[in-house]
py3Dmol code that shows the C-alpha trace and the ligand (Angstrom):
import py3Dmol

protein = """\
ATOM      1  CA  MET A   1      29.246  98.807  87.397  1.00  0.00           C
ATOM      2  CA  ALA A   2      28.075  98.008  90.906  1.00  0.00           C
ATOM      3  CA  ILE A   3      28.976 101.516  91.937  1.00  0.00           C
ATOM      4  CA  ARG A   4      26.996 103.021  89.101  1.00  0.00           C
ATOM      5  CA  CYS A   5      23.861 101.047  89.976  1.00  0.00           C
ATOM      6  CA  TRP A   6      24.375 102.053  93.532  1.00  0.00           C
ATOM      7  CA  VAL A   7      24.711 105.700  92.569  1.00  0.00           C
ATOM      8  CA  ALA A   8      21.504 105.426  90.556  1.00  0.00           C
ATOM      9  CA  LEU A   9      19.796 104.120  93.675  1.00  0.00           C
ATOM     10  CA  GLY A  10      21.290 107.066  95.553  1.00  0.00           C
ATOM     11  CA  ILE A  11      19.794 109.439  93.003  1.00  0.00           C
ATOM     12  CA  ALA A  12      16.392 107.841  93.429  1.00  0.00           C
ATOM     13  CA  MET A  13      16.603 108.113  97.204  1.00  0.00           C
ATOM     14  CA  MET A  14      18.182 111.518  97.558  1.00  0.00           C
ATOM     15  CA  GLY A  15      16.103 113.526  95.100  1.00  0.00           C
ATOM     16  CA  PRO A  16      17.606 116.154  92.786  1.00  0.00           C
ATOM     17  CA  MET A  17      21.265 115.601  92.059  1.00  0.00           C
ATOM     18  CA  PRO A  18      23.798 117.464  89.978  1.00  0.00           C
ATOM     19  CA  VAL A  19      23.494 116.502  86.336  1.00  0.00           C
ATOM     20  CA  ILE A  20      27.249 116.411  85.928  1.00  0.00           C
ATOM     21  CA  ARG A  21      28.135 112.949  87.097  1.00  0.00           C
ATOM     22  CA  ALA A  22      30.049 110.382  85.234  1.00  0.00           C
ATOM     23  CA  ALA A  23      31.734 107.063  85.501  1.00  0.00           C
ATOM     24  CA  PRO A  24      34.532 106.741  84.626  1.00  0.00           C
ATOM     25  CA  PRO A  25      35.796 109.875  86.282  1.00  0.00           C
ATOM     26  CA  ILE A  26      35.787 113.319  84.733  1.00  0.00           C
ATOM     27  CA  VAL A  27      39.212 114.899  84.243  1.00  0.00           C
ATOM     28  CA  ILE A  28      39.669 118.304  85.867  1.00  0.00           C
ATOM     29  CA  ALA A  29      42.772 120.188  84.748  1.00  0.00           C
ATOM     30  CA  HIS A  30      44.349 121.435  87.989  1.00  0.00           C
ATOM     31  CA  ARG A  31      45.399 125.060  87.309  1.00  0.00           C
ATOM     32  CA  GLY A  32      45.359 124.066  83.615  1.00  0.00           C
ATOM     33  CA  ALA A  33      47.815 121.560  82.152  1.00  0.00           C
ATOM     34  CA  SER A  34      50.123 122.836  84.888  1.00  0.00           C
ATOM     35  CA  ALA A  35      52.619 119.990  84.478  1.00  0.00           C
ATOM     36  CA  TYR A  36      53.600 121.455  81.126  1.00  0.00           C
ATOM     37  CA  LEU A  37      53.148 125.238  81.227  1.00  0.00           C
ATOM     38  CA  PRO A  38      53.091 127.812  84.059  1.00  0.00           C
ATOM     39  CA  GLU A  39      49.924 127.326  86.100  1.00  0.00           C
ATOM     40  CA  HIS A  40      46.865 129.479  85.466  1.00  0.00           C
ATOM     41  CA  THR A  41      48.195 131.061  82.275  1.00  0.00           C
ATOM     42  CA  LEU A  42      45.901 130.921  79.265  1.00  0.00           C
ATOM     43  CA  PRO A  43      48.386 128.764  77.303  1.00  0.00           C
ATOM     44  CA  ALA A  44      48.217 126.204  80.153  1.00  0.00           C
ATOM     45  CA  LYS A  45      44.413 126.294  79.932  1.00  0.00           C
ATOM     46  CA  ALA A  46      44.425 125.885  76.148  1.00  0.00           C
ATOM     47  CA  LEU A  47      46.789 122.947  76.409  1.00  0.00           C
ATOM     48  CA  ALA A  48      44.526 121.292  78.987  1.00  0.00           C
ATOM     49  CA  VAL A  49      41.549 121.604  76.675  1.00  0.00           C
ATOM     50  CA  GLY A  50      43.631 120.313  73.773  1.00  0.00           C
ATOM     51  CA  GLN A  51      44.591 117.324  75.888  1.00  0.00           C
ATOM     52  CA  GLY A  52      40.930 116.491  76.415  1.00  0.00           C
ATOM     53  CA  ALA A  53      40.237 117.758  79.933  1.00  0.00           C
ATOM     54  CA  ASP A  54      36.517 117.909  80.720  1.00  0.00           C
ATOM     55  CA  PHE A  55      36.874 120.772  83.210  1.00  0.00           C
ATOM     56  CA  VAL A  56      39.485 123.472  83.692  1.00  0.00           C
ATOM     57  CA  GLU A  57      40.132 124.859  87.169  1.00  0.00           C
ATOM     58  CA  GLN A  58      40.384 128.547  88.109  1.00  0.00           C
ATOM     59  CA  ASP A  59      41.712 129.607  91.517  1.00  0.00           C
ATOM     60  CA  VAL A  60      40.434 133.111  92.130  1.00  0.00           C
ATOM     61  CA  VAL A  61      41.741 135.993  94.246  1.00  0.00           C
ATOM     62  CA  ALA A  62      40.943 139.711  94.079  1.00  0.00           C
ATOM     63  CA  SER A  63      43.166 142.585  93.010  1.00  0.00           C
ATOM     64  CA  ARG A  64      43.421 145.745  95.124  1.00  0.00           C
ATOM     65  CA  ASP A  65      40.728 147.318  92.965  1.00  0.00           C
ATOM     66  CA  GLY A  66      38.406 144.359  93.449  1.00  0.00           C
ATOM     67  CA  VAL A  67      38.808 142.499  90.164  1.00  0.00           C
ATOM     68  CA  PRO A  68      38.739 138.689  90.417  1.00  0.00           C
ATOM     69  CA  VAL A  69      41.934 137.327  88.845  1.00  0.00           C
ATOM     70  CA  VAL A  70      43.053 133.746  88.301  1.00  0.00           C
ATOM     71  CA  LEU A  71      45.916 132.974  90.660  1.00  0.00           C
ATOM     72  CA  HIS A  72      46.489 130.139  93.104  1.00  0.00           C
ATOM     73  CA  ASP A  73      47.609 132.157  96.111  1.00  0.00           C
ATOM     74  CA  ILE A  74      47.014 135.470  97.794  1.00  0.00           C
ATOM     75  CA  HIS A  75      50.783 135.848  97.228  1.00  0.00           C
ATOM     76  CA  LEU A  76      52.416 136.747  93.908  1.00  0.00           C
ATOM     77  CA  ASP A  77      56.031 135.973  94.701  1.00  0.00           C
ATOM     78  CA  GLY A  78      56.083 132.239  93.880  1.00  0.00           C
ATOM     79  CA  VAL A  79      54.791 132.535  90.316  1.00  0.00           C
ATOM     80  CA  SER A  80      55.860 135.957  89.002  1.00  0.00           C
ATOM     81  CA  ASP A  81      58.634 138.549  88.742  1.00  0.00           C
ATOM     82  CA  VAL A  82      56.872 140.845  91.228  1.00  0.00           C
ATOM     83  CA  ALA A  83      59.953 141.110  93.486  1.00  0.00           C
ATOM     84  CA  GLU A  84      62.065 142.485  90.617  1.00  0.00           C
ATOM     85  CA  ARG A  85      59.389 144.641  89.061  1.00  0.00           C
ATOM     86  CA  PHE A  86      57.981 146.136  92.268  1.00  0.00           C
ATOM     87  CA  PRO A  87      60.811 146.091  94.841  1.00  0.00           C
ATOM     88  CA  GLY A  88      59.708 147.700  98.072  1.00  0.00           C
ATOM     89  CA  ARG A  89      56.092 146.574  97.768  1.00  0.00           C
ATOM     90  CA  ALA A  90      56.453 143.569 100.068  1.00  0.00           C
ATOM     91  CA  ARG A  91      54.703 143.576 103.422  1.00  0.00           C
ATOM     92  CA  ALA A  92      56.509 143.221 106.756  1.00  0.00           C
ATOM     93  CA  ASP A  93      56.449 139.448 106.330  1.00  0.00           C
ATOM     94  CA  GLY A  94      58.479 139.788 103.134  1.00  0.00           C
ATOM     95  CA  ARG A  95      55.630 138.585 100.923  1.00  0.00           C
ATOM     96  CA  PHE A  96      53.990 140.324  97.968  1.00  0.00           C
ATOM     97  CA  TYR A  97      50.178 140.201  98.113  1.00  0.00           C
ATOM     98  CA  CYS A  98      47.892 140.308  95.117  1.00  0.00           C
ATOM     99  CA  ALA A  99      45.513 142.403  97.236  1.00  0.00           C
ATOM    100  CA  ASP A 100      48.102 145.232  97.262  1.00  0.00           C
ATOM    101  CA  PHE A 101      48.258 145.562  93.460  1.00  0.00           C
ATOM    102  CA  THR A 102      45.756 147.029  91.044  1.00  0.00           C
ATOM    103  CA  LEU A 103      44.808 145.081  87.951  1.00  0.00           C
ATOM    104  CA  ALA A 104      46.830 147.534  85.847  1.00  0.00           C
ATOM    105  CA  GLU A 105      49.907 146.699  87.942  1.00  0.00           C
ATOM    106  CA  LEU A 106      49.238 142.965  87.865  1.00  0.00           C
ATOM    107  CA  ARG A 107      49.150 143.105  84.087  1.00  0.00           C
ATOM    108  CA  LEU A 108      52.813 144.217  84.087  1.00  0.00           C
ATOM    109  CA  LEU A 109      53.947 140.966  85.707  1.00  0.00           C
ATOM    110  CA  SER A 110      55.465 137.986  83.947  1.00  0.00           C
ATOM    111  CA  ILE A 111      53.906 134.765  85.186  1.00  0.00           C
ATOM    112  CA  VAL A 112      56.430 131.932  85.377  1.00  0.00           C
ATOM    113  CA  GLU A 113      56.728 128.330  86.492  1.00  0.00           C
ATOM    114  CA  ARG A 114      56.180 128.049  90.264  1.00  0.00           C
ATOM    115  CA  PHE A 115      59.250 128.455  92.496  1.00  0.00           C
ATOM    116  CA  HIS A 116      60.219 128.754  96.156  1.00  0.00           C
ATOM    117  CA  HIS A 117      59.833 132.475  96.835  1.00  0.00           C
ATOM    118  CA  ARG A 118      62.807 132.519  99.230  1.00  0.00           C
ATOM    119  CA  ASP A 119      65.520 131.015  97.050  1.00  0.00           C
ATOM    120  CA  GLY A 120      64.034 130.905  93.550  1.00  0.00           C
ATOM    121  CA  ARG A 121      64.301 127.115  93.146  1.00  0.00           C
ATOM    122  CA  GLN A 122      61.657 125.637  90.869  1.00  0.00           C
ATOM    123  CA  ILE A 123      59.131 123.503  92.793  1.00  0.00           C
ATOM    124  CA  TYR A 124      59.017 120.813  90.084  1.00  0.00           C
ATOM    125  CA  PRO A 125      62.482 120.921  88.486  1.00  0.00           C
ATOM    126  CA  GLY A 126      61.498 118.794  85.499  1.00  0.00           C
ATOM    127  CA  ARG A 127      58.709 121.105  84.370  1.00  0.00           C
ATOM    128  CA  PHE A 128      58.690 124.186  82.117  1.00  0.00           C
ATOM    129  CA  PRO A 129      61.864 126.236  82.726  1.00  0.00           C
ATOM    130  CA  LYS A 130      61.237 129.080  85.133  1.00  0.00           C
ATOM    131  CA  ASP A 131      63.158 131.680  83.173  1.00  0.00           C
ATOM    132  CA  GLU A 132      61.375 131.075  79.873  1.00  0.00           C
ATOM    133  CA  GLY A 133      58.197 132.575  78.488  1.00  0.00           C
ATOM    134  CA  ARG A 134      56.560 135.979  78.743  1.00  0.00           C
ATOM    135  CA  LEU A 135      53.218 134.862  80.068  1.00  0.00           C
ATOM    136  CA  THR A 136      50.660 136.985  81.847  1.00  0.00           C
ATOM    137  CA  LEU A 137      47.852 136.663  84.330  1.00  0.00           C
ATOM    138  CA  ALA A 138      44.190 136.748  83.282  1.00  0.00           C
ATOM    139  CA  THR A 139      41.099 138.010  85.030  1.00  0.00           C
ATOM    140  CA  LEU A 140      38.413 135.415  85.725  1.00  0.00           C
ATOM    141  CA  GLU A 141      36.216 137.047  83.112  1.00  0.00           C
ATOM    142  CA  GLU A 142      38.965 136.941  80.486  1.00  0.00           C
ATOM    143  CA  GLU A 143      39.633 133.269  81.135  1.00  0.00           C
ATOM    144  CA  LEU A 144      35.956 132.324  80.909  1.00  0.00           C
ATOM    145  CA  ARG A 145      35.619 134.180  77.627  1.00  0.00           C
ATOM    146  CA  PHE A 146      38.760 132.494  76.358  1.00  0.00           C
ATOM    147  CA  LEU A 147      37.482 129.016  77.283  1.00  0.00           C
ATOM    148  CA  ALA A 148      34.039 129.728  75.856  1.00  0.00           C
ATOM    149  CA  GLY A 149      35.668 130.755  72.584  1.00  0.00           C
ATOM    150  CA  LEU A 150      37.793 127.639  72.537  1.00  0.00           C
ATOM    151  CA  SER A 151      34.784 125.499  73.334  1.00  0.00           C
ATOM    152  CA  ARG A 152      32.891 127.016  70.413  1.00  0.00           C
ATOM    153  CA  ALA A 153      35.813 126.607  68.004  1.00  0.00           C
ATOM    154  CA  LEU A 154      36.307 122.969  69.017  1.00  0.00           C
ATOM    155  CA  GLY A 155      32.611 122.199  69.008  1.00  0.00           C
ATOM    156  CA  ARG A 156      32.670 120.555  72.409  1.00  0.00           C
ATOM    157  CA  PRO A 157      31.798 121.732  75.909  1.00  0.00           C
ATOM    158  CA  VAL A 158      34.544 122.791  78.304  1.00  0.00           C
ATOM    159  CA  GLY A 159      33.566 122.913  81.952  1.00  0.00           C
ATOM    160  CA  ILE A 160      34.896 125.423  84.455  1.00  0.00           C
ATOM    161  CA  TYR A 161      35.743 124.885  88.120  1.00  0.00           C
ATOM    162  CA  PRO A 162      36.395 128.176  89.961  1.00  0.00           C
ATOM    163  CA  GLU A 163      37.681 128.162  93.549  1.00  0.00           C
ATOM    164  CA  ILE A 164      36.990 131.007  95.978  1.00  0.00           C
ATOM    165  CA  LYS A 165      40.364 131.484  97.703  1.00  0.00           C
ATOM    166  CA  GLN A 166      40.524 132.664 101.324  1.00  0.00           C
ATOM    167  CA  PRO A 167      37.204 134.535 101.579  1.00  0.00           C
ATOM    168  CA  ALA A 168      37.953 135.767 105.134  1.00  0.00           C
ATOM    169  CA  PHE A 169      41.250 137.335 104.019  1.00  0.00           C
ATOM    170  CA  HIS A 170      39.452 139.089 101.186  1.00  0.00           C
ATOM    171  CA  ARG A 171      36.717 140.373 103.501  1.00  0.00           C
ATOM    172  CA  ARG A 172      39.404 141.949 105.688  1.00  0.00           C
ATOM    173  CA  HIS A 173      40.598 143.746 102.558  1.00  0.00           C
ATOM    174  CA  GLY A 174      37.125 145.003 101.731  1.00  0.00           C
ATOM    175  CA  HIS A 175      36.253 142.467  99.037  1.00  0.00           C
ATOM    176  CA  ASP A 176      33.379 139.993  99.017  1.00  0.00           C
ATOM    177  CA  LEU A 177      35.202 137.550  96.762  1.00  0.00           C
ATOM    178  CA  SER A 178      32.334 135.054  96.493  1.00  0.00           C
ATOM    179  CA  ARG A 179      29.970 137.763  95.337  1.00  0.00           C
ATOM    180  CA  LEU A 180      32.528 139.055  92.840  1.00  0.00           C
ATOM    181  CA  VAL A 181      33.014 135.560  91.414  1.00  0.00           C
ATOM    182  CA  LEU A 182      29.300 134.761  91.254  1.00  0.00           C
ATOM    183  CA  ASP A 183      28.705 138.036  89.409  1.00  0.00           C
ATOM    184  CA  VAL A 184      31.264 137.043  86.767  1.00  0.00           C
ATOM    185  CA  LEU A 185      29.720 133.571  86.501  1.00  0.00           C
ATOM    186  CA  ALA A 186      26.253 135.053  86.080  1.00  0.00           C
ATOM    187  CA  ARG A 187      27.453 137.331  83.282  1.00  0.00           C
ATOM    188  CA  ALA A 188      29.057 134.284  81.617  1.00  0.00           C
ATOM    189  CA  GLY A 189      25.737 132.447  81.769  1.00  0.00           C
ATOM    190  CA  HIS A 190      26.546 129.997  84.565  1.00  0.00           C
ATOM    191  CA  ALA A 191      23.581 129.796  86.888  1.00  0.00           C
ATOM    192  CA  THR A 192      22.193 126.285  87.347  1.00  0.00           C
ATOM    193  CA  ARG A 193      23.337 122.729  87.970  1.00  0.00           C
ATOM    194  CA  ALA A 194      22.839 122.014  84.280  1.00  0.00           C
ATOM    195  CA  ASP A 195      25.701 124.379  83.461  1.00  0.00           C
ATOM    196  CA  ARG A 196      29.163 122.870  83.314  1.00  0.00           C
ATOM    197  CA  CYS A 197      30.427 124.724  86.307  1.00  0.00           C
ATOM    198  CA  TYR A 198      31.427 123.770  89.837  1.00  0.00           C
ATOM    199  CA  VAL A 199      32.166 126.426  92.445  1.00  0.00           C
ATOM    200  CA  GLN A 200      34.589 125.174  95.113  1.00  0.00           C
ATOM    201  CA  CYS A 201      35.823 126.487  98.462  1.00  0.00           C
ATOM    202  CA  PHE A 202      37.661 125.162 101.533  1.00  0.00           C
ATOM    203  CA  ASP A 203      35.781 127.353 104.003  1.00  0.00           C
ATOM    204  CA  PRO A 204      32.616 125.493 105.169  1.00  0.00           C
ATOM    205  CA  ALA A 205      30.933 128.684 106.421  1.00  0.00           C
ATOM    206  CA  GLU A 206      31.510 130.303 103.036  1.00  0.00           C
ATOM    207  CA  VAL A 207      30.146 127.256 101.185  1.00  0.00           C
ATOM    208  CA  ARG A 208      26.933 127.588 103.208  1.00  0.00           C
ATOM    209  CA  ARG A 209      26.867 131.323 102.564  1.00  0.00           C
ATOM    210  CA  ILE A 210      27.344 130.835  98.810  1.00  0.00           C
ATOM    211  CA  ARG A 211      24.267 128.614  98.774  1.00  0.00           C
ATOM    212  CA  HIS A 212      22.000 130.300 101.316  1.00  0.00           C
ATOM    213  CA  GLU A 213      22.942 133.971 101.416  1.00  0.00           C
ATOM    214  CA  LEU A 214      24.246 134.501  97.883  1.00  0.00           C
ATOM    215  CA  GLY A 215      21.721 132.119  96.340  1.00  0.00           C
ATOM    216  CA  TRP A 216      24.077 130.184  94.048  1.00  0.00           C
ATOM    217  CA  GLN A 217      21.994 127.519  92.321  1.00  0.00           C
ATOM    218  CA  GLY A 218      24.783 125.826  90.388  1.00  0.00           C
ATOM    219  CA  ASN A 219      27.040 122.985  91.441  1.00  0.00           C
ATOM    220  CA  LEU A 220      28.956 123.531  94.655  1.00  0.00           C
ATOM    221  CA  VAL A 221      31.900 121.591  96.081  1.00  0.00           C
ATOM    222  CA  GLN A 222      33.257 121.545  99.624  1.00  0.00           C
ATOM    223  CA  LEU A 223      37.037 121.148  99.541  1.00  0.00           C
ATOM    224  CA  VAL A 224      38.579 119.173 102.395  1.00  0.00           C
ATOM    225  CA  GLY A 225      42.295 119.211 103.162  1.00  0.00           C
ATOM    226  CA  GLY A 226      44.184 116.221 104.488  1.00  0.00           C
ATOM    227  CA  ASP A 227      44.402 117.968 107.866  1.00  0.00           C
ATOM    228  CA  ALA A 228      40.647 118.585 108.078  1.00  0.00           C
ATOM    229  CA  ALA A 229      39.394 115.004 108.202  1.00  0.00           C
ATOM    230  CA  ASP A 230      37.077 115.995 111.084  1.00  0.00           C
ATOM    231  CA  LEU A 231      34.924 117.831 108.522  1.00  0.00           C
ATOM    232  CA  VAL A 232      33.941 114.502 106.960  1.00  0.00           C
ATOM    233  CA  ALA A 233      33.720 112.463 110.168  1.00  0.00           C
ATOM    234  CA  GLY A 234      30.443 111.547 111.865  1.00  0.00           C
ATOM    235  CA  ASP A 235      27.534 113.464 110.391  1.00  0.00           C
ATOM    236  CA  GLY A 236      29.914 115.909 108.683  1.00  0.00           C
ATOM    237  CA  LEU A 237      29.088 114.603 105.211  1.00  0.00           C
ATOM    238  CA  ALA A 238      25.361 115.017 105.814  1.00  0.00           C
ATOM    239  CA  ARG A 239      25.955 118.628 106.855  1.00  0.00           C
ATOM    240  CA  ILE A 240      28.017 119.217 103.706  1.00  0.00           C
ATOM    241  CA  ALA A 241      25.351 117.580 101.549  1.00  0.00           C
ATOM    242  CA  ASP A 242      22.786 120.037 102.946  1.00  0.00           C
ATOM    243  CA  VAL A 243      24.340 122.737 100.800  1.00  0.00           C
ATOM    244  CA  ALA A 244      26.910 121.156  98.478  1.00  0.00           C
ATOM    245  CA  ASP A 245      26.756 118.723  95.554  1.00  0.00           C
ATOM    246  CA  GLY A 246      30.250 117.383  95.868  1.00  0.00           C
ATOM    247  CA  LEU A 247      33.325 116.846  97.934  1.00  0.00           C
ATOM    248  CA  GLY A 248      36.865 117.762  96.880  1.00  0.00           C
ATOM    249  CA  PRO A 249      39.055 115.797  99.294  1.00  0.00           C
ATOM    250  CA  ALA A 250      42.839 115.513  99.459  1.00  0.00           C
ATOM    251  CA  LEU A 251      43.982 112.221  97.888  1.00  0.00           C
ATOM    252  CA  ASP A 252      45.053 110.911 101.305  1.00  0.00           C
ATOM    253  CA  LEU A 253      41.445 110.938 102.470  1.00  0.00           C
ATOM    254  CA  VAL A 254      40.457 108.570  99.617  1.00  0.00           C
ATOM    255  CA  VAL A 255      43.477 106.276  99.681  1.00  0.00           C
ATOM    256  CA  GLY A 256      45.414 106.674 102.911  1.00  0.00           C
ATOM    257  CA  PRO A 257      49.194 107.120 103.115  1.00  0.00           C
ATOM    258  CA  ASP A 258      49.329 103.397 103.975  1.00  0.00           C
ATOM    259  CA  GLY A 259      47.804 102.565 100.586  1.00  0.00           C
ATOM    260  CA  ARG A 260      44.443 101.470 101.980  1.00  0.00           C
ATOM    261  CA  THR A 261      41.268 102.760 100.389  1.00  0.00           C
ATOM    262  CA  THR A 262      39.131 104.505 102.977  1.00  0.00           C
ATOM    263  CA  ASP A 263      35.331 104.435 103.188  1.00  0.00           C
ATOM    264  CA  LEU A 264      35.077 108.143 102.281  1.00  0.00           C
ATOM    265  CA  VAL A 265      33.826 107.718  98.704  1.00  0.00           C
ATOM    266  CA  ALA A 266      31.173 105.202  99.752  1.00  0.00           C
ATOM    267  CA  ARG A 267      29.992 107.424 102.608  1.00  0.00           C
ATOM    268  CA  ALA A 268      29.997 110.534 100.381  1.00  0.00           C
ATOM    269  CA  HIS A 269      27.963 108.739  97.714  1.00  0.00           C
ATOM    270  CA  ALA A 270      25.528 107.597 100.398  1.00  0.00           C
ATOM    271  CA  ALA A 271      25.129 111.249 101.394  1.00  0.00           C
ATOM    272  CA  GLY A 272      24.450 112.146  97.747  1.00  0.00           C
ATOM    273  CA  LEU A 273      27.801 113.820  97.065  1.00  0.00           C
ATOM    274  CA  VAL A 274      30.069 113.352  94.058  1.00  0.00           C
ATOM    275  CA  VAL A 275      33.767 113.034  94.921  1.00  0.00           C
ATOM    276  CA  HIS A 276      36.572 114.844  93.046  1.00  0.00           C
ATOM    277  CA  PRO A 277      39.912 114.320  94.858  1.00  0.00           C
ATOM    278  CA  TRP A 278      43.119 116.286  94.261  1.00  0.00           C
ATOM    279  CA  THR A 279      45.829 116.160  92.956  1.00  0.00           C
ATOM    280  CA  ALA A 280      47.141 113.415  90.624  1.00  0.00           C
ATOM    281  CA  ARG A 281      50.744 114.202  89.625  1.00  0.00           C
ATOM    282  CA  ARG A 282      53.181 111.940  87.809  1.00  0.00           C
ATOM    283  CA  ASP A 283      56.114 113.809  89.341  1.00  0.00           C
ATOM    284  CA  ASP A 284      54.720 113.772  92.885  1.00  0.00           C
ATOM    285  CA  LEU A 285      53.057 110.385  93.395  1.00  0.00           C
ATOM    286  CA  PRO A 286      51.834 109.118  96.768  1.00  0.00           C
ATOM    287  CA  ARG A 287      54.293 106.616  98.244  1.00  0.00           C
ATOM    288  CA  TRP A 288      51.994 103.668  97.573  1.00  0.00           C
ATOM    289  CA  ALA A 289      51.618 104.418  93.833  1.00  0.00           C
ATOM    290  CA  GLY A 290      54.313 103.068  91.514  1.00  0.00           C
ATOM    291  CA  SER A 291      53.022 104.994  88.513  1.00  0.00           C
ATOM    292  CA  PHE A 292      50.440 107.541  87.426  1.00  0.00           C
ATOM    293  CA  ASP A 293      48.338 104.739  85.953  1.00  0.00           C
ATOM    294  CA  GLU A 294      48.383 102.850  89.242  1.00  0.00           C
ATOM    295  CA  LEU A 295      47.219 105.995  91.023  1.00  0.00           C
ATOM    296  CA  MET A 296      44.349 106.412  88.546  1.00  0.00           C
ATOM    297  CA  GLU A 297      43.552 102.710  88.824  1.00  0.00           C
ATOM    298  CA  ARG A 298      43.170 102.944  92.579  1.00  0.00           C
ATOM    299  CA  LEU A 299      41.105 106.124  92.441  1.00  0.00           C
ATOM    300  CA  GLY A 300      38.889 104.597  89.778  1.00  0.00           C
ATOM    301  CA  ALA A 301      38.432 101.465  91.881  1.00  0.00           C
ATOM    302  CA  ALA A 302      37.584 103.657  94.874  1.00  0.00           C
ATOM    303  CA  GLY A 303      34.680 105.002  92.803  1.00  0.00           C
ATOM    304  CA  VAL A 304      35.643 108.657  92.499  1.00  0.00           C
ATOM    305  CA  ASP A 305      33.560 110.751  90.079  1.00  0.00           C
ATOM    306  CA  GLY A 306      36.387 113.005  88.941  1.00  0.00           C
ATOM    307  CA  VAL A 307      40.077 113.717  89.487  1.00  0.00           C
ATOM    308  CA  PHE A 308      42.037 116.959  89.654  1.00  0.00           C
ATOM    309  CA  THR A 309      45.319 116.495  87.829  1.00  0.00           C
ATOM    310  CA  ASP A 310      48.298 118.519  86.598  1.00  0.00           C
ATOM    311  CA  PHE A 311      48.533 115.920  83.789  1.00  0.00           C
ATOM    312  CA  PRO A 312      45.192 115.919  81.930  1.00  0.00           C
ATOM    313  CA  ASP A 313      46.745 114.031  79.000  1.00  0.00           C
ATOM    314  CA  LEU A 314      47.718 111.074  81.187  1.00  0.00           C
ATOM    315  CA  ALA A 315      44.359 110.946  82.953  1.00  0.00           C
ATOM    316  CA  VAL A 316      42.470 111.114  79.637  1.00  0.00           C
ATOM    317  CA  ALA A 317      44.722 108.366  78.186  1.00  0.00           C
ATOM    318  CA  TRP A 318      44.163 106.175  81.255  1.00  0.00           C
ATOM    319  CA  ARG A 319      40.422 106.686  81.004  1.00  0.00           C
ATOM    320  CA  ALA A 320      40.375 105.843  77.304  1.00  0.00           C
ATOM    321  CA  ARG A 321      41.781 102.416  78.186  1.00  0.00           C
ATOM    322  CA  GLN A 322      38.969 101.632  80.627  1.00  0.00           C
ATOM    323  CA  PRO A 323      36.478  99.114  79.294  1.00  0.00           C
ATOM    324  CA  ASP A 324      33.454 101.127  80.442  1.00  0.00           C
ATOM    325  CA  ASP A 325      34.518 104.509  79.019  1.00  0.00           C
ATOM    326  CA  GLY A 326      31.170 105.207  77.479  1.00  0.00           C
ATOM    327  CA  GLY A 327      31.853 108.880  76.899  1.00  0.00           C
ATOM    328  CA  GLY A 328      28.996 109.726  79.231  1.00  0.00           C
ATOM    329  CA  ARG A 329      30.558 112.954  80.438  1.00  0.00           C
TER     330      ARG A 329
END
"""
ligand_1 = """\
1
CA
Ca 42.361 125.009 93.648
"""
view = py3Dmol.view(width=600, height=400)
view.addModel(protein, "pdb")
view.setStyle({"model": 0}, {"cartoon": {"style": "trace"}})
view.addModel(ligand_1, "xyz")
view.setStyle({"model": 1}, {"stick": {}})
view.zoomTo()
view.show()
C-alpha cells in the first residue's frame, strides 16, 4: 500500500504517466505460455490468454522480404526444422538466419520446443516434447489479429508487448525493423499510451529513435540485461525516463544473486518508470528462490509493476491469493 501511495505521489510530481499501471503486478506471458507449448506459436499465445495473462509478448525479427515475424532470435535453428528442410542454407558460422528466408519459405518450417542447435537437446527437458506437434510461425500482423479476435470472443482486453530484436543487425540487412513494427501496430490501432501495448527494445539508441525520430506515442520500455547494469547506474534512469515509460530489467537487477533486493525498483519509480522484470520460471528459479511462489513474493515485495513469465497460470494464481488483488489492471 505504501508503494502505491508513493507511486501516486510520483504521478503527481512527474506529470503524464502511462495509464497501464497496476498493483499487484500485471502478468506478461513471455513468448506466450512458453512453459507448456513451443514459444511464439499461436497455440502458446492462446493458452497464455486462457490462463489469464494480461499481456502477451511478441519478439519480432524480419524475414528476407521485410515482413515482421514473431520469433525470439535472428536464428531459426534452435526452434525449427530449418536444418533438415533447407540443408545448405546455413551461413559460414553454421547458423540459419531468419533474414535469409522469405516469408513463403518460413511458412514451410515446423516450429518446435526450443533446443540446443548443436546437439538437438531440449533446453527445458520437462517441457513439451520437441518432436511433437506441427506448429508454424506467425507474422506479427497475424498474431495481433489472432489476439484481437480472442480478446473479442472472450470479452476482455488482451495486451500486447512487442520487442524490436537487434535493430542494428536488421539495418545491415536493409530493414528498418522498428518502422516495420510500428507500421503494423498503427494498422492494428495501437497508437497511444491508452492502448494496451508496450514496445520494448534492448538498444538504448533505438529506444530514443522510436520515440523521437519515429514518433511512437504509445508505451515504451527500455530492456536492461544483467550485464548492462551501467545503463541504470547514476543518472541512467533519468535518461531512460526522458523517452521511455518503463524498465524491463533482468531479475538479478531487482533481487541480486545473493538474494538481496536492490534499490532499482525504488529508483525507477522515483524516475517515473514502471518496472517489468524478466523472466519468472518454475523450472529455472534463481538460487535464492525455493519455489515459484517465493520468487513472486519477493518481486511483489520489491514493488514491481509487472512480471514476464513462462508460467502465466502460476503468476495469475499467485496474484489471486494476494489480499490487495483489486483487479485494477
Ligand atoms: Ca523478449
